[in-house]
C-alpha positions, 0 to 999 in steps of 0.5 A, a space after each residue: 500500500 503506497 504512502 499516498 493511499 495510506 494518507 487518503 485512508 487517514 484523511 477519509 477517517 478524519 472526514 468521517 470523524 468531522 462528519 460525526 461531530 458535525 452531524 451529531 445534531 441530526 441524531 440527538 438534537 430533538 432528544 436533547 431539545 426536549 430533554 428526553 435524554 441528557 446530552 452525555 447519555 444522548 451522544 453515547 447512545 447515538 454513537 453506538 447506533 451510528 456505528 451499528 448503522 454504518 455496518 449495514 448496507 452498501 448501496 450508498 457506498 457504491 453510489 459515491 465510489 462508482 456513480 459520481 465520478 467514473 471510478 477507473 484508474 484512468 479517471 480517478 486518481 489518489 490526488 483527486 480523492 485526497 483533494 476532494 476530502 480536503 474540500 469536504 473537511 474544510 467546509 465542515 469545519 467552517 460551518 461547524 464553527 458558525 453553528 450551521 447544520 450544513 450537509 457533510 454529504 454535499 461537502 464531500 460530493 462538492 469536494 470530489 467534483 471540484 477536484 475532478 474538474 481541476 484535474 480535467 477529468 470527466 464528471 458524470 452529471 446525469 449519465 443514465 447508467 448512474 444518474 450522476 450528481 444531478 439525479 442522485 445528489 442535487 435532485 434528492 437534496 431539493 426534494 428531501 427537505 420538502 418531503 420532510 416538512 410535509 411528512 412531519 407536518 401531516 404526522 403532527 396533525 394526525 397525532 394532535 387530532 388523535 390525542 386531543 383529549 389527553 392530559 398534556 403532562 401525560 402526553 409529554 411523559 409518553 412522548 419523551 419515552 417514545 423519543 428514545 426509540 425514535 431517536 435511536 432509529 434516526 441515529 441508526 439510519 444516520 450511520 447507515 446513510 452517512 457512514 457509507 459515504 466515507 466507505 465510498 471514498 476509500 473505495 475510490 482510492 483503492 480502485 484508483 490504486 488497483 487494490 480493489 475491483 470496480 465491481 467489489 463492495 467495501 472490505 470489512 476493514 473499510 466498513 469498521 474503520 468508517 463506522 468507528 470514526 463516525 461513532 467517535 465523532 458523534 460522541 465528541 458532539 457538535 454542540 453549536 449545531 445541536 443548539 441551532 437544530 434543537 432549539 433555535 429553529 423551533 422550541 419543540 415539545 416531546 410530540 414534535 421531537 418524536 414526529 421529527 425523528 420518525 419522519 426523518 428516519 423513515 425518509 433516510 431509510 428509504 433513501 439508503 435502500 435506493 442508494 441515494 446519498 441523501 443529506 441527513 441535515 437537509 432531511 432532519 431540518 425539513 422535519 423540524 420545520 414541519 413539526 413547528 409549522 404544524 402548530 403555527 408558522 410563527 413558532 418557526 424562527 425563519 431568520 435562522 432558517 434563512 441562514 441555514 438555507 444559505 449555507 446549504 446553497 453554498 456547500 456544493 460550490 464552496 467545497 468544490 472550490 476548496 477541493 479544486 484548490 487542494 488538487 492544485 496544491 497536491 499537484 505541486 506536492 502531496 507533502 504540502 497538502 499533508 502539512 495543510 491537513 495537519 494544520 486543519 486538524 490542529 485548528 479543529 482540536 483547538 476550536 473543539 477545546 474552546 467550545 467547552 464541555 458537554 452541557 450538563 442537563 
């Protein structure tokens, strides 16, 4: 195994870790926001189920590894994969720093596409045999929040009508217990959806290095390392984003938290089954909006939503720009990119230390 391939695998694991702490909010924000679980228990619970989910299914790994960029030795190089990961990691750190729940999935795809374009390689935008970036990334990203909003709103309206006569205190207690199950389901599907994306990048590198057949699935060691990195990242917790998704958009009741988790997990499960690398962030945010809007539109803080949507729109192009720049650096010297990556890791560790301890409640 070459030094460049080892560096790619290490950087992929680092990306998965940033994906874990960046997207912790997707798994536990509703549980923490309604105090169904304490933050410390919630992150441990989500980390375990994220790992378990990452061990199940390979459809999305195949989409990333074979369907976004033509995965042959002539097209995908290790330098492209390295640069794409760098673009994704940088954008994850930027949005985490500002507490914006942007999509790690789109950051990864944007970074890979930007690096491929900088290298003058063909990117599959809408090839019939793969559906490419348009069919399997951009279209689902636009549809998922809308489906989440409408689906969760309908679920909320059904629950409110069905349970209209129940004592609110009794209902809150019941839904807090139910949230533990629905939040666990969401954590599992998040791991299943997002864990496979890093596996797909590792597959890209292994295929490019001639160590894996394009028709093969991810080896066991790839699945385990990706799952562990995501689980550890989830346990680290991205508390700035948890605060945004768990309370700044909508002040949720246990019923709303339960509805948002169930709706989001169901959408993600269907997407994973069909090989769509759906953004967990977009899906969960849409469901949170649906849960809030079902009671009244004024309960949603639309200015915060506007900031989030802006980050969504910027993710693909900005990650692509960083991915392209990283490729140009790699073209000069892979060692230089390694130094830049080490600097980013140091910055991440410093900012996580400054972010403080896990909230106590």
